[in-house]
N, C-alpha and C positions, 0 to 999 in steps of 0.2 A: 743233317745237312746236307749229306748228298744227294738224298731223294728231293727238297726244295730245291738244287740246284738241277736235277733230272727235270722236276715239272716245269721252271722257268724255262728252258729248252725248249719243250714241248710245246709250251706257250705261244713260245715266239715264230714257233714251224707253224703252228694253228692259224697264227693272226695273218702270218704270209701269204696262207693257201687262203684265207676268207677273203683278204684283198683283192687274189689275182682271180677267183673265182666269182664275188658278190653274192647277191642272193634277190628274189624276186620282192618286186616292190608287192538228276538222276538220282534223277543222280546219277546214269551211267548212260545208255545210247537214247538216240531221241528221233521220230519220226521225223519226215520234213516233204512238203511237197515238191514236185518236179515242175521245172519249165527249163525253155532253152535261150532264156532273152539273159544273157549279161550286163550286170550294173556297171556304170561306173564306178571305180574304186575312189575312196578318199585318203586312205591309207598314208602314213608316212611311210617317205624312202630312206632313212635315216641312211648317212654315211658312216660305214664304219668308223670309229674314235681310236685317236691315236691309243694303246693298251699300256695301262700300269699296272705291272707284273707284283705281285706280291706271295707268300710261302700259303700254304695252306691252313685253314681254324685251326686252332688246337684242338684234341679231341679230351674227353673228361678222363681222366687216368686213376678211378677210385676205386675200381675193382666192385661198384656195385651194379646189377644185373637188373637191365633196366628191361630188357628182352632176351629170349631166349629161343633159340634153335634147337627144337626138340630132337630127340633120337631119331623120329620119322622124317625130321627134315623139316615140319612147319616152322617158319617163323611166328612168334604171339609176344605181345606184349606181358610183361611180369607185372601182378598187382603185387606181390609179397614174397619176400624168400622163408622157406621157412627152418626150424631148428636141426631137422633131421637132414636138411641137405637140399630137399625138394622146392618147386617153386608153383607157384599158385599162379597160372597165366590167363590173359582173357583168349580164348581160343576163337579159331575164325568164324563161328556161328556166333560170337558174343558171350559165351557163358563163362564164368570162373570153374577155372579146370587145375585139379594137382598132376604135376609132371614129375617125375625122378629121372636124374638123369639131363643129358645136352650139354649145348654150349649154351655159356651167357655171353650176351653183349653189353657193355656199358654206354658205349654212345656210337654215333655213325657221322661222317660228311651227310652224306646223302641216303635218302630212303627212295627205290624205284615203287611203282606200284602197277603191275599190271593187270589192267581193268576186266571185270569181270572173271569168268571159273565156274568150273563144274557144271551144273545146269543152267547155270544164266552165261549164255554162250556171250553173250553181246551178240553185234551184226552180223550178219552171216553174207557172205558174196555169193554170184551166181551160179557158183560150180561147186557150193557148199564149203570153201574154208571160214572157217571160224575164228572170227575176231580174238576173243579170249584165248586161242590157241598162237595166234600171230603177238597179241600182247605180249606174253609170257617169252619169247621167241627172243623179240626186240629187247627188253629188259636183260634179257641172259647176255647178251652182247653187250650191252651197255655194261651191265657190271663187271665183266669181265676186262672189258677196256679202262676203266675207272680202276678196279684193283690193280692193273698190274701199274697203273701211274703210284699206288699206294695210295689212294685214296678208298677210306671205308664206305662201304654198300653194303647197302640191307634190302631182302627183296620183301615186301607184304606176302606176296604170294608166289610157292616156288612149286608150285604143282596144278596140275587141272583139277582144283574143287572151289566150293563155294565159300567167300568170305566175305564179312559186312564191311559197309563203309566205316563205320565205330570202329571195328577191329583194326581195319587197313591204317586208319588216320592213329590208332591209338598206338601202334610202333613207331611212325612218326614222332608226334608227341612227347612220348617216354620218354624215347633215346633225346631229346631235344637237338635233332638235325638240323643242317644247316640248309639245307634244300627236301623238298619232296617234289615229286613230278608222277605226274599219273599218266601210265601212257595207253591210250586209244589209239580205234580207228572208226573212220565216219560213214554216215549211210544218210542218203537222203538227201542228193547237193539240189540247187536251186538252178544249175548250170553247167555247160561242159565251158572251159578257157584250156590256153596253152602252156599257162605256168600250174603249178602246184598250187591245190586248194587246200595245204596245210591251215589249222585253226587252233588257236591256243587262246584257252583261257586261263586268267592267270587270278589268285585269289584278292580280294578287296581288301581282306585285312591284313594284308602283307606288304598293304602300301609299296611305294618303290623296291623295293628288295622283289617282290613276287611278281612285280611288274617287269622288271630286269631282267627275273628268271626265265620268263615266258619269253618274251623278245630276245632270248636269247636260243632256247631252243627252235622259234619259228624258224627264226635268222640262220642257224644251221642243216634244220630240216631242210629249206626250200632251196638251199645253196646245192646241199647233195643231192636233192630230185632235179637240179634244171639240167643235168646232162640225157632225161631220158624222154625222147621225141613222141610223147603219148597225148591223146587229150584227157587233162584231165578234170576231174570234177570240183565243184564248188559249191561253195553257200555265198549267198551276199556279204559281203562286206566280213569276209573270214576274216584270217590274220591273226590278230594279239587284241582283245578286248577283256571286259570283266561281264558279267549277264549278274542283273541284279534280282533279288526276289523283292517281296511286294513290301519288305523291310529297308529293302536296302541295303542288305546283306549278299554273302553268296546265294547264287539261286542253286548251285552244283552242292551235292551233300560231299563228296569229298574236300572240297578246299573250304567249306564252312566247319564241319568238323574239324579239322588239319588246324585250325587258327593258334599262332603263337610260333609256324614253321613256314618258313614262304612256300609257299607252293604254285604248282602249274599242270593245269590238265590242256593233254597235248593230242588233240586228233590229228594222227601225222597224216594220213590219207585214206581214201573211200576206199572200204574194201565192199561196196557194193555196186563199182566203176569195174565194169569187165577188166580194162587194161588194165588198171590197178590192182585188181586183185589179182590177176596173172604177176604183176611182180612182186607182190607180197606171198605169193605162195611160193618164192623162191629161197632159198636162204642168203643167196648173195645179196638181194634187196632189206632182207632182213637186217643183215650186217650193215650194209650203208644207214639205216634207220636209227641201229642200235648206236653205230658210233657216232652219228649226229647229234643224238643226245648226250653221248660221252663228252662230245667236243665241248657241247653245252654246258652241262653241268661243271666239267674243269674251267672253262672261260668265267661262269660264275662267279667260283670258288676262289679264282688267283687271278682274274685281273677286276675293271671298273668299267669296262667294254657294258653299253646301255640296251642292248638288245636295239629290234628293228622293228618293222610292220603293223605299229599300234593303229588301232581305228578307235572310235568313241564306242560306249557300252553297246553289249549287244540290243537289238531289236526285235529278238526270237521270242515268239509268244508261246509255239509250241512245248507241251509242257516234257519232260524229260521221262525216258520208258521207265516200265518198270525192274525193280531188282534194288539190290541192297542192302536191302535188310534181311533177318533172322527167320520169316515165315518160312517153314518147310526146309530149312539149312539141318543137312546132317555135318556136322564136323569129322574130320578125316581122321584116322588115326594119330596120336599125338606122340605114341611109343613105341 
């Protein structure tokens, strides 16, 4: 009960802050052409609605091991528990592997997914900053912020190693998390502008829940970035949208594979844009991003806020970049 009261108090503060600050109206990385002409946006500029607060969704307390933090710190979905107390897990590279020891996890409110990792670095900035490193740093900040509020958080990747999209999604779906956010940083903008070019894709099959999650991540990100007076990179009609494949489903594999858990993929800033890379290199700005994600997740779990920044389906035609599969994948030590 005390935890619920504390969370409600935090929510009230967050809503007040949001109202005073406001916000701007692969399978993994994609390459995009560059131009200098900024298009006219048709994005919604939703005003933040009055907030109705609730307590956190209840966690399953049945003692069943659905995921495991292995002795080496790697998180993996559990396939089954063995009579001798060991576990068979889905390794980062997608293999069924026996593991002895570790910390079992029964449930989680949210799973955060730091995109890329290991030899799959994602986008690289002009001075060599790797997207995979920034994604992990931001995810760790968000995790710590949420954990401080009593929210159970699991990361799909805990260090610099490769992990397939299937293994990432398996962690979220096996745990039956209430929300799944894949954290990325972008490349290949179409133009520069005065406002942040944050881009969030929400899961088609997740319906209004995924849409709301994506809108809240976008809303908190652009509000957090607004004080920074730089030239931001952007892609035409960025903001919050779906991208469909030829069958009308989710184009991005991480959203498609995590069906059953409300999910959003956030391209928070452009690591290939020099002024943004300079910000992303600093722990201070990584903390700004991580705390924005934490606020978005907290609002998603405990309010009925709708989010904002929604535009129509993506007209992007460029294929997603390579990566996310198990070809050439080497598992990190699990014990």
